[in-house]
N, CA, C and O atoms as a GROMACS GRO file, in nm:
protein
  504
    1MET      N    1   2.156  -3.092  -3.006
    1MET     CA    2   2.035  -3.117  -2.933
    1MET      C    3   2.071  -3.131  -2.784
    1MET      O    4   2.170  -3.195  -2.750
    2HIS      N    5   1.991  -3.072  -2.698
    2HIS     CA    6   2.009  -3.082  -2.554
    2HIS      C    7   1.892  -3.161  -2.496
    2HIS      O    8   1.778  -3.152  -2.542
    3ILE      N    9   1.924  -3.240  -2.394
    3ILE     CA   10   1.819  -3.311  -2.322
    3ILE      C   11   1.845  -3.295  -2.173
    3ILE      O   12   1.959  -3.311  -2.128
    4GLY      N   13   1.741  -3.264  -2.097
    4GLY     CA   14   1.753  -3.248  -1.953
    4GLY      C   15   1.713  -3.374  -1.880
    4GLY      O   16   1.616  -3.440  -1.916
    5TYR      N   17   1.790  -3.408  -1.777
    5TYR     CA   18   1.761  -3.526  -1.696
    5TYR      C   19   1.716  -3.491  -1.556
    5TYR      O   20   1.645  -3.570  -1.493
    6SER      N   21   1.756  -3.375  -1.505
    6SER     CA   22   1.723  -3.340  -1.367
    6SER      C   23   1.719  -3.189  -1.352
    6SER      O   24   1.789  -3.116  -1.423
    7ILE      N   25   1.636  -3.141  -1.259
    7ILE     CA   26   1.625  -2.999  -1.230
    7ILE      C   27   1.627  -2.979  -1.080
    7ILE      O   28   1.571  -3.060  -1.006
    8ASN      N   29   1.690  -2.872  -1.034
    8ASN     CA   30   1.692  -2.844  -0.890
    8ASN      C   31   1.592  -2.733  -0.856
    8ASN      O   32   1.523  -2.682  -0.944
    9THR      N   33   1.586  -2.696  -0.730
    9THR     CA   34   1.487  -2.598  -0.685
    9THR      C   35   1.513  -2.457  -0.737
    9THR      O   36   1.423  -2.373  -0.736
   10ALA      N   37   1.636  -2.430  -0.783
   10ALA     CA   38   1.668  -2.298  -0.841
   10ALA      C   39   1.635  -2.292  -0.990
   10ALA      O   40   1.652  -2.188  -1.054
   11GLY      N   41   1.588  -2.405  -1.047
   11GLY     CA   42   1.556  -2.409  -1.189
   11GLY      C   43   1.675  -2.440  -1.277
   11GLY      O   44   1.668  -2.422  -1.399
   12THR      N   45   1.784  -2.486  -1.219
   12THR     CA   46   1.902  -2.526  -1.296
   12THR      C   47   1.886  -2.671  -1.338
   12THR      O   48   1.849  -2.757  -1.257
   13VAL      N   49   1.914  -2.697  -1.465
   13VAL     CA   50   1.894  -2.830  -1.524
   13VAL      C   51   2.029  -2.890  -1.558
   13VAL      O   52   2.122  -2.819  -1.596
   14THR      N   53   2.040  -3.021  -1.544
   14THR     CA   54   2.157  -3.093  -1.596
   14THR      C   55   2.110  -3.199  -1.691
   14THR      O   56   1.998  -3.248  -1.682
   15GLY      N   57   2.198  -3.235  -1.784
   15GLY     CA   58   2.163  -3.334  -1.884
   15GLY      C   59   2.278  -3.357  -1.979
   15GLY      O   60   2.394  -3.366  -1.938
   16ALA      N   61   2.246  -3.368  -2.109
   16ALA     CA   62   2.347  -3.399  -2.209
   16ALA      C   63   2.318  -3.322  -2.337
   16ALA      O   64   2.206  -3.278  -2.363
   17SER      N   65   2.423  -3.308  -2.417
   17SER     CA   66   2.415  -3.238  -2.545
   17SER      C   67   2.478  -3.326  -2.652
   17SER      O   68   2.586  -3.383  -2.631
   18TRP      N   69   2.411  -3.337  -2.766
   18TRP     CA   70   2.464  -3.415  -2.877
   18TRP      C   71   2.485  -3.324  -2.996
   18TRP      O   72   2.394  -3.254  -3.039
   19VAL      N   73   2.607  -3.324  -3.048
   19VAL     CA   74   2.642  -3.251  -3.170
   19VAL      C   75   2.707  -3.353  -3.263
   19VAL      O   76   2.803  -3.419  -3.225
   20SER      N   77   2.656  -3.366  -3.383
   20SER     CA   78   2.705  -3.465  -3.478
   20SER      C   79   2.857  -3.456  -3.494
   20SER      O   80   2.912  -3.349  -3.516
   21GLY      N   81   2.923  -3.571  -3.484
   21GLY     CA   82   3.066  -3.579  -3.505
   21GLY      C   83   3.152  -3.542  -3.385
   21GLY      O   84   3.274  -3.548  -3.393
   22GLU      N   85   3.089  -3.504  -3.275
   22GLU     CA   86   3.163  -3.466  -3.154
   22GLU      C   87   3.122  -3.558  -3.039
   22GLU      O   88   3.012  -3.614  -3.040
   23PRO      N   89   3.210  -3.572  -2.938
   23PRO     CA   90   3.169  -3.650  -2.820
   23PRO      C   91   3.049  -3.585  -2.752
   23PRO      O   92   3.037  -3.462  -2.748
   24ASP      N   93   2.960  -3.668  -2.698
   24ASP     CA   94   2.847  -3.615  -2.622
   24ASP      C   95   2.901  -3.540  -2.501
   24ASP      O   96   3.002  -3.580  -2.443
   25SER      N   97   2.836  -3.431  -2.464
   25SER     CA   98   2.881  -3.347  -2.353
   25SER      C   99   2.774  -3.339  -2.246
   25SER      O  100   2.654  -3.348  -2.275
   26GLY      N  101   2.817  -3.323  -2.122
   26GLY     CA  102   2.725  -3.292  -2.015
   26GLY      C  103   2.688  -3.144  -2.023
   26GLY      O  104   2.765  -3.064  -2.076
   27ILE      N  105   2.572  -3.108  -1.970
   27ILE     CA  106   2.530  -2.968  -1.968
   27ILE      C  107   2.478  -2.929  -1.831
   27ILE      O  108   2.425  -3.011  -1.756
   28VAL      N  109   2.494  -2.801  -1.802
   28VAL     CA  110   2.426  -2.736  -1.689
   28VAL      C  111   2.360  -2.613  -1.751
   28VAL      O  112   2.428  -2.528  -1.808
   29ARG      N  113   2.228  -2.605  -1.738
   29ARG     CA  114   2.152  -2.492  -1.791
   29ARG      C  115   2.092  -2.414  -1.676
   29ARG      O  116   2.007  -2.464  -1.603
   30ALA      N  117   2.139  -2.289  -1.660
   30ALA     CA  118   2.088  -2.204  -1.552
   30ALA      C  119   1.946  -2.160  -1.583
   30ALA      O  120   1.901  -2.167  -1.698
   31ALA      N  121   1.875  -2.114  -1.482
   31ALA     CA  122   1.738  -2.068  -1.498
   31ALA      C  123   1.727  -1.953  -1.598
   31ALA      O  124   1.621  -1.935  -1.659
   32ASP      N  125   1.834  -1.875  -1.616
   32ASP     CA  126   1.831  -1.763  -1.712
   32ASP      C  127   1.859  -1.808  -1.856
   32ASP      O  128   1.860  -1.726  -1.947
   33GLY      N  129   1.881  -1.940  -1.875
   33GLY     CA  130   1.904  -1.993  -2.009
   33GLY      C  131   2.050  -2.014  -2.046
   33GLY      O  132   2.079  -2.072  -2.150
   34THR      N  133   2.142  -1.967  -1.963
   34THR     CA  134   2.284  -1.986  -1.989
   34THR      C  135   2.318  -2.135  -1.984
   34THR      O  136   2.280  -2.204  -1.889
   35ILE      N  137   2.388  -2.184  -2.085
   35ILE     CA  138   2.425  -2.325  -2.090
   35ILE      C  139   2.576  -2.340  -2.084
   35ILE      O  140   2.649  -2.275  -2.160
   36ILE      N  141   2.621  -2.425  -1.994
   36ILE     CA  142   2.761  -2.462  -1.983
   36ILE      C  143   2.771  -2.609  -2.023
   36ILE      O  144   2.699  -2.693  -1.970
   37THR      N  145   2.862  -2.639  -2.116
   37THR     CA  146   2.888  -2.779  -2.150
   37THR      C  147   3.018  -2.822  -2.083
   37THR      O  148   3.107  -2.741  -2.058
   38PHE      N  149   3.028  -2.951  -2.055
   38PHE     CA  150   3.148  -3.004  -1.994
   38PHE      C  151   3.169  -3.149  -2.037
   38PHE      O  152   3.074  -3.220  -2.070
   39ASN      N  153   3.294  -3.190  -2.036
   39ASN     CA  154   3.331  -3.327  -2.070
   39ASN      C  155   3.426  -3.380  -1.964
   39ASN      O  156   3.519  -3.311  -1.922
   40ALA      N  157   3.402  -3.502  -1.924
   40ALA     CA  158   3.491  -3.565  -1.827
   40ALA      C  159   3.620  -3.606  -1.896
   40ALA      O  160   3.617  -3.656  -2.009
   41PRO      N  161   3.734  -3.587  -1.830
   41PRO     CA  162   3.859  -3.637  -1.887
   41PRO      C  163   3.849  -3.788  -1.906
   41PRO      O  164   3.802  -3.858  -1.817
   42GLY      N  165   3.891  -3.838  -2.019
   42GLY     CA  166   3.884  -3.981  -2.046
   42GLY      C  167   3.756  -4.025  -2.115
   42GLY      O  168   3.741  -4.143  -2.147
   43ALA      N  169   3.663  -3.933  -2.138
   43ALA     CA  170   3.538  -3.969  -2.205
   43ALA      C  171   3.564  -3.996  -2.352
   43ALA      O  172   3.642  -3.925  -2.416
   44GLY      N  173   3.499  -4.099  -2.406
   44GLY     CA  174   3.506  -4.130  -2.548
   44GLY      C  175   3.393  -4.060  -2.623
   44GLY      O  176   3.338  -3.962  -2.574
   45MET      N  177   3.360  -4.109  -2.740
   45MET     CA  178   3.255  -4.047  -2.822
   45MET      C  179   3.117  -4.055  -2.757
   45MET      O  180   3.033  -3.969  -2.783
   46ASP      N  181   3.093  -4.156  -2.674
   46ASP     CA  182   2.964  -4.165  -2.605
   46ASP      C  183   2.956  -4.066  -2.491
   46ASP      O  184   2.849  -4.045  -2.433
   47GLY      N  185   3.067  -4.004  -2.457
   47GLY     CA  186   3.077  -3.884  -2.378
   47GLY      C  187   3.030  -3.885  -2.235
   47GLY      O  188   3.045  -3.983  -2.161
   48THR      N  189   2.972  -3.772  -2.198
   48THR     CA  190   2.941  -3.735  -2.061
   48THR      C  191   2.795  -3.694  -2.051
   48THR      O  192   2.741  -3.633  -2.143
   49ALA      N  193   2.730  -3.729  -1.941
   49ALA     CA  194   2.592  -3.686  -1.916
   49ALA      C  195   2.572  -3.659  -1.769
   49ALA      O  196   2.613  -3.738  -1.684
   50GLY      N  197   2.509  -3.547  -1.736
   50GLY     CA  198   2.471  -3.516  -1.600
   50GLY      C  199   2.334  -3.577  -1.573
   50GLY      O  200   2.239  -3.550  -1.646
   51TYR      N  201   2.323  -3.658  -1.468
   51TYR     CA  202   2.196  -3.723  -1.436
   51TYR      C  203   2.125  -3.663  -1.315
   51TYR      O  204   2.003  -3.670  -1.306
   52GLY      N  205   2.200  -3.605  -1.222
   52GLY     CA  206   2.139  -3.549  -1.103
   52GLY      C  207   2.204  -3.418  -1.066
   52GLY      O  208   2.324  -3.399  -1.086
   53ILE      N  209   2.124  -3.326  -1.011
   53ILE     CA  210   2.176  -3.197  -0.965
   53ILE      C  211   2.106  -3.161  -0.834
   53ILE      O  212   1.985  -3.175  -0.823
   54ASN      N  213   2.183  -3.116  -0.737
   54ASN     CA  214   2.120  -3.078  -0.610
   54ASN      C  215   2.104  -2.927  -0.600
   54ASN      O  216   2.139  -2.853  -0.693
   55ALA      N  217   2.051  -2.882  -0.489
   55ALA     CA  218   2.020  -2.739  -0.471
   55ALA      C  219   2.145  -2.651  -0.474
   55ALA      O  220   2.134  -2.532  -0.502
   56SER      N  221   2.262  -2.709  -0.447
   56SER     CA  222   2.387  -2.634  -0.450
   56SER      C  223   2.449  -2.626  -0.589
   56SER      O  224   2.551  -2.561  -0.608
   57GLY      N  225   2.387  -2.693  -0.687
   57GLY     CA  226   2.440  -2.694  -0.823
   57GLY      C  227   2.544  -2.800  -0.848
   57GLY      O  228   2.610  -2.799  -0.952
   58VAL      N  229   2.561  -2.892  -0.754
   58VAL     CA  230   2.653  -3.004  -0.772
   58VAL      C  231   2.585  -3.109  -0.860
   58VAL      O  232   2.468  -3.143  -0.839
   59VAL      N  233   2.660  -3.159  -0.958
   59VAL     CA  234   2.605  -3.253  -1.056
   59VAL      C  235   2.673  -3.388  -1.041
   59VAL      O  236   2.793  -3.395  -1.013
   60THR      N  237   2.596  -3.495  -1.058
   60THR     CA  238   2.653  -3.628  -1.070
   60THR      C  239   2.602  -3.691  -1.198
   60THR      O  240   2.496  -3.653  -1.248
   61GLY      N  241   2.676  -3.786  -1.249
   61GLY     CA  242   2.636  -3.851  -1.374
   61GLY      C  243   2.739  -3.952  -1.416
   61GLY      O  244   2.808  -4.012  -1.334
   62ILE      N  245   2.748  -3.971  -1.549
   62ILE     CA  246   2.840  -4.071  -1.601
   62ILE      C  247   2.919  -4.016  -1.719
   62ILE      O  248   2.881  -3.918  -1.783
   63TYR      N  249   3.030  -4.083  -1.743
   63TYR     CA  250   3.096  -4.070  -1.872
   63TYR      C  251   3.132  -4.210  -1.918
   63TYR      O  252   3.152  -4.301  -1.838
   64VAL      N  253   3.140  -4.225  -2.049
   64VAL     CA  254   3.170  -4.353  -2.110
   64VAL      C  255   3.306  -4.341  -2.178
   64VAL      O  256   3.327  -4.252  -2.260
   65ASP      N  257   3.397  -4.431  -2.144
   65ASP     CA  258   3.531  -4.422  -2.202
   65ASP      C  259   3.535  -4.483  -2.343
   65ASP      O  260   3.434  -4.534  -2.392
   66ALA      N  261   3.650  -4.479  -2.406
   66ALA     CA  262   3.667  -4.529  -2.542
   66ALA      C  263   3.644  -4.680  -2.552
   66ALA      O  264   3.618  -4.731  -2.661
   67ASN      N  265   3.652  -4.751  -2.439
   67ASN     CA  266   3.628  -4.895  -2.436
   67ASN      C  267   3.484  -4.929  -2.397
   67ASN      O  268   3.452  -5.045  -2.374
   68THR      N  269   3.398  -4.828  -2.390
   68THR     CA  270   3.256  -4.841  -2.356
   68THR      C  271   3.234  -4.892  -2.213
   68THR      O  272   3.140  -4.966  -2.187
   69ALA      N  273   3.320  -4.851  -2.122
   69ALA     CA  274   3.300  -4.877  -1.979
   69ALA      C  275   3.245  -4.750  -1.916
   69ALA      O  276   3.281  -4.639  -1.956
   70TYR      N  277   3.158  -4.766  -1.816
   70TYR     CA  278   3.093  -4.653  -1.749
   70TYR      C  279   3.174  -4.607  -1.628
   70TYR      O  280   3.230  -4.688  -1.554
   71HIS      N  281   3.179  -4.476  -1.609
   71HIS     CA  282   3.246  -4.417  -1.495
   71HIS      C  283   3.155  -4.308  -1.438
   71HIS      O  284   3.093  -4.234  -1.514
   72ALA      N  285   3.147  -4.300  -1.307
   72ALA     CA  286   3.066  -4.196  -1.243
   72ALA      C  287   3.151  -4.074  -1.213
   72ALA      O  288   3.274  -4.083  -1.204
   73PHE      N  289   3.084  -3.960  -1.197
   73PHE     CA  290   3.157  -3.839  -1.160
   73PHE      C  291   3.072  -3.753  -1.068
   73PHE      O  292   2.950  -3.767  -1.060
   74LEU      N  293   3.141  -3.664  -1.000
   74LEU     CA  294   3.080  -3.557  -0.921
   74LEU      C  295   3.142  -3.427  -0.972
   74LEU      O  296   3.264  -3.414  -0.976
   75ARG      N  297   3.057  -3.332  -1.010
   75ARG     CA  298   3.104  -3.202  -1.061
   75ARG      C  299   3.054  -3.093  -0.968
   75ARG      O  300   2.934  -3.078  -0.948
   76THR      N  301   3.147  -3.016  -0.912
   76THR     CA  302   3.108  -2.907  -0.823
   76THR      C  303   3.043  -2.794  -0.902
   76THR      O  304   3.053  -2.791  -1.025
   77ALA      N  305   2.977  -2.704  -0.834
   77ALA     CA  306   2.913  -2.590  -0.899
   77ALA      C  307   3.016  -2.502  -0.970
   77ALA      O  308   2.982  -2.432  -1.066
   78SER      N  309   3.140  -2.504  -0.924
   78SER     CA  310   3.246  -2.424  -0.988
   78SER      C  311   3.312  -2.497  -1.106
   78SER      O  312   3.395  -2.439  -1.175
   79GLY      N  313   3.275  -2.623  -1.128
   79GLY     CA  314   3.324  -2.695  -1.245
   79GLY      C  315   3.429  -2.801  -1.221
   79GLY      O  316   3.469  -2.869  -1.315
   80ALA      N  317   3.477  -2.817  -1.097
   80ALA     CA  318   3.576  -2.922  -1.069
   80ALA      C  319   3.509  -3.058  -1.077
   80ALA      O  320   3.403  -3.080  -1.018
   81LEU      N  321   3.570  -3.150  -1.150
   81LEU     CA  322   3.510  -3.280  -1.175
   81LEU      C  323   3.598  -3.390  -1.118
   81LEU      O  324   3.719  -3.394  -1.141
   82THR      N  325   3.535  -3.481  -1.040
   82THR     CA  326   3.605  -3.594  -0.981
   82THR      C  327   3.535  -3.722  -1.023
   82THR      O  328   3.415  -3.738  -1.002
   83ALA      N  329   3.610  -3.815  -1.083
   83ALA     CA  330   3.556  -3.944  -1.122
   83ALA      C  331   3.564  -4.041  -1.004
   83ALA      O  332   3.652  -4.028  -0.919
   84PHE      N  333   3.471  -4.137  -0.999
   84PHE     CA  334   3.477  -4.241  -0.896
   84PHE      C  335   3.412  -4.368  -0.947
   84PHE      O  336   3.333  -4.365  -1.041
   85SER      N  337   3.447  -4.478  -0.883
   85SER     CA  338   3.389  -4.608  -0.914
   85SER      C  339   3.340  -4.672  -0.786
   85SER      O  340   3.403  -4.659  -0.681
   86ALA      N  341   3.228  -4.740  -0.795
   86ALA     CA  342   3.178  -4.814  -0.680
   86ALA      C  343   3.266  -4.937  -0.659
   86ALA      O  344   3.311  -4.997  -0.756
   87PRO      N  345   3.292  -4.975  -0.533
   87PRO     CA  346   3.368  -5.097  -0.509
   87PRO      C  347   3.299  -5.216  -0.576
   87PRO      O  348   3.179  -5.236  -0.561
   88GLY      N  349   3.375  -5.295  -0.649
   88GLY     CA  350   3.320  -5.412  -0.717
   88GLY      C  351   3.275  -5.387  -0.860
   88GLY      O  352   3.234  -5.480  -0.929
   89ALA      N  353   3.282  -5.262  -0.905
   89ALA     CA  354   3.240  -5.231  -1.042
   89ALA      C  355   3.337  -5.291  -1.142
   89ALA      O  356   3.458  -5.289  -1.120
   90GLY      N  357   3.283  -5.345  -1.251
   90GLY     CA  358   3.366  -5.399  -1.357
   90GLY      C  359   3.427  -5.287  -1.440
   90GLY      O  360   3.387  -5.171  -1.428
   91THR      N  361   3.523  -5.322  -1.522
   91THR     CA  362   3.591  -5.223  -1.606
   91THR      C  363   3.583  -5.256  -1.754
   91THR      O  364   3.644  -5.188  -1.836
   92GLY      N  365   3.507  -5.359  -1.789
   92GLY     CA  366   3.494  -5.400  -1.928
   92GLY      C  367   3.381  -5.329  -2.000
   92GLY      O  368   3.318  -5.238  -1.946
   93VAL      N  369   3.356  -5.373  -2.121
   93VAL     CA  370   3.249  -5.316  -2.205
   93VAL      C  371   3.114  -5.327  -2.132
   93VAL      O  372   3.078  -5.435  -2.084
   94TYR      N  373   3.041  -5.216  -2.125
   94TYR     CA  374   2.910  -5.207  -2.060
   94TYR      C  375   2.914  -5.248  -1.913
   94TYR      O  376   2.814  -5.297  -1.859
   95GLN      N  377   3.028  -5.227  -1.849
   95GLN     CA  378   3.041  -5.248  -1.706
   95GLN      C  379   3.083  -5.116  -1.644
   95GLN      O  380   3.124  -5.024  -1.716
   96GLY      N  381   3.074  -5.104  -1.514
   96GLY     CA  382   3.120  -4.984  -1.446
   96GLY      C  383   3.016  -4.924  -1.355
   96GLY      O  384   2.924  -4.992  -1.310
   97THR      N  385   3.032  -4.795  -1.328
   97THR     CA  386   2.951  -4.725  -1.229
   97THR      C  387   2.866  -4.617  -1.294
   97THR      O  388   2.914  -4.541  -1.378
   98VAL      N  389   2.739  -4.612  -1.256
   98VAL     CA  390   2.645  -4.511  -1.304
   98VAL      C  391   2.587  -4.438  -1.183
   98VAL      O  392   2.521  -4.499  -1.100
   99ALA      N  393   2.612  -4.308  -1.174
   99ALA     CA  394   2.557  -4.226  -1.065
   99ALA      C  395   2.432  -4.156  -1.118
   99ALA      O  396   2.438  -4.079  -1.213
  100ASN      N  397   2.318  -4.184  -1.054
  100ASN     CA  398   2.191  -4.131  -1.103
  100ASN      C  399   2.144  -4.003  -1.036
  100ASN      O  400   2.083  -3.918  -1.101
  101ASN      N  401   2.170  -3.988  -0.908
  101ASN     CA  402   2.113  -3.875  -0.837
  101ASN      C  403   2.191  -3.846  -0.709
  101ASN      O  404   2.266  -3.930  -0.660
  102LEU      N  405   2.171  -3.726  -0.657
  102LEU     CA  406   2.232  -3.689  -0.530
  102LEU      C  407   2.140  -3.595  -0.455
  102LEU      O  408   2.056  -3.528  -0.515
  103ASN      N  409   2.157  -3.592  -0.325
  103ASN     CA  410   2.071  -3.505  -0.245
  103ASN      C  411   2.148  -3.383  -0.196
  103ASN      O  412   2.264  -3.363  -0.232
  104VAL      N  413   2.083  -3.303  -0.114
  104VAL     CA  414   2.142  -3.177  -0.066
  104VAL      C  415   2.265  -3.200   0.021
  104VAL      O  416   2.351  -3.113   0.029
  105THR      N  417   2.274  -3.315   0.086
  105THR     CA  418   2.391  -3.344   0.169
  105THR      C  419   2.506  -3.404   0.089
  105THR      O  420   2.615  -3.424   0.143
  106GLY      N  421   2.482  -3.433  -0.039
  106GLY     CA  422   2.586  -3.488  -0.125
  106GLY      C  423   2.587  -3.639  -0.135
  106GLY      O  424   2.676  -3.696  -0.198
  107ALA      N  425   2.488  -3.707  -0.074
  107ALA     CA  426   2.478  -3.853  -0.088
  107ALA      C  427   2.440  -3.885  -0.232
  107ALA      O  428   2.350  -3.823  -0.288
  108ILE      N  429   2.509  -3.982  -0.292
  108ILE     CA  430   2.489  -4.018  -0.432
  108ILE      C  431   2.432  -4.159  -0.440
  108ILE      O  432   2.483  -4.251  -0.376
  109ALA      N  433   2.326  -4.175  -0.518
  109ALA     CA  434   2.264  -4.306  -0.541
  109ALA      C  435   2.285  -4.345  -0.687
  109ALA      O  436   2.283  -4.260  -0.776
  110GLY      N  437   2.304  -4.472  -0.709
  110GLY     CA  438   2.321  -4.520  -0.846
  110GLY      C  439   2.333  -4.671  -0.847
  110GLY      O  440   2.286  -4.740  -0.757
  111TYR      N  441   2.397  -4.721  -0.952
  111TYR     CA  442   2.419  -4.864  -0.961
  111TYR      C  443   2.553  -4.890  -1.030
  111TYR      O  444   2.610  -4.802  -1.095
  112TYR      N  445   2.601  -5.012  -1.012
  112TYR     CA  446   2.721  -5.052  -1.084
  112TYR      C  447   2.698  -5.189  -1.144
  112TYR      O  448   2.616  -5.267  -1.096
  113ILE      N  449   2.773  -5.216  -1.248
  113ILE     CA  450   2.768  -5.344  -1.317
  113ILE      C  451   2.904  -5.412  -1.295
  113ILE      O  452   3.008  -5.357  -1.330
  114ASP      N  453   2.899  -5.531  -1.237
  114ASP     CA  454   3.025  -5.599  -1.206
  114ASP      C  455   3.080  -5.672  -1.328
  114ASP      O  456   3.020  -5.667  -1.436
  115SER      N  457   3.194  -5.740  -1.313
  115SER     CA  458   3.260  -5.805  -1.425
  115SER      C  459   3.182  -5.925  -1.479
  115SER      O  460   3.214  -5.976  -1.586
  116SER      N  461   3.079  -5.970  -1.406
  116SER     CA  462   2.992  -6.076  -1.454
  116SER      C  463   2.866  -6.022  -1.521
  116SER      O  464   2.782  -6.099  -1.567
  117GLY      N  465   2.853  -5.890  -1.527
  117GLY     CA  466   2.737  -5.828  -1.589
  117GLY      C  467   2.617  -5.815  -1.498
  117GLY      O  468   2.506  -5.790  -1.545
  118VAL      N  469   2.637  -5.831  -1.367
  118VAL     CA  470   2.528  -5.823  -1.270
  118VAL      C  471   2.519  -5.680  -1.217
  118VAL      O  472   2.620  -5.619  -1.182
  119ASN      N  473   2.397  -5.625  -1.211
  119ASN     CA  474   2.372  -5.491  -1.159
  119ASN      C  475   2.357  -5.492  -1.007
  119ASN      O  476   2.297  -5.584  -0.950
  120HIS      N  477   2.412  -5.389  -0.943
  120HIS     CA  478   2.403  -5.374  -0.798
  120HIS      C  479   2.376  -5.227  -0.769
  120HIS      O  480   2.433  -5.140  -0.836
  121GLY      N  481   2.292  -5.196  -0.672
  121GLY     CA  482   2.270  -5.059  -0.629
  121GLY      C  483   2.379  -5.013  -0.535
  121GLY      O  484   2.443  -5.095  -0.469
  122PHE      N  485   2.400  -4.882  -0.526
  122PHE     CA  486   2.494  -4.829  -0.428
  122PHE      C  487   2.443  -4.696  -0.376
  122PHE      O  488   2.367  -4.626  -0.443
  123LEU      N  489   2.487  -4.662  -0.257
  123LEU     CA  490   2.464  -4.532  -0.195
  123LEU      C  491   2.598  -4.487  -0.141
  123LEU      O  492   2.657  -4.554  -0.055
  124LEU      N  493   2.648  -4.375  -0.190
  124LEU     CA  494   2.775  -4.319  -0.149
  124LEU      C  495   2.748  -4.199  -0.062
  124LEU      O  496   2.685  -4.103  -0.106
  125THR      N  497   2.794  -4.203   0.062
  125THR     CA  498   2.776  -4.089   0.153
  125THR      C  499   2.913  -4.040   0.196
  125THR      O  500   3.012  -4.112   0.186
  126GLU      N  501   2.918  -3.917   0.243
  126GLU     CA  502   3.045  -3.859   0.287
  126GLU      C  503   3.079  -3.905   0.426
  126GLU      O  504   3.182  -3.866   0.480
   0.00000   0.00000   0.00000
């Protein structure tokens, strides 16, 4: 099953794919229907999901590691994936960084959960 979370002006969608017995995967679906799946290195069974896509086809989202901690990523249109954490993000169960969206300039908005379980917003700019 595929679910879309965001669409850009070219009609490209990002989201997630669930296949029974396999780690969840992030997806990029082109306007012509072509689907590319991807997984972040270090993702556990809860896997990877693309939450935002900009006009250039750059995707941001999360992956969940085997310890159920959240990690954010930026995936270029060519497929290179870079993980990042917001300063102050916790590393325990249900803690970490969640990247929700990005704009055409590459600024990323999201939130992080610190080691006390408190949510904080962040804006990452270049």
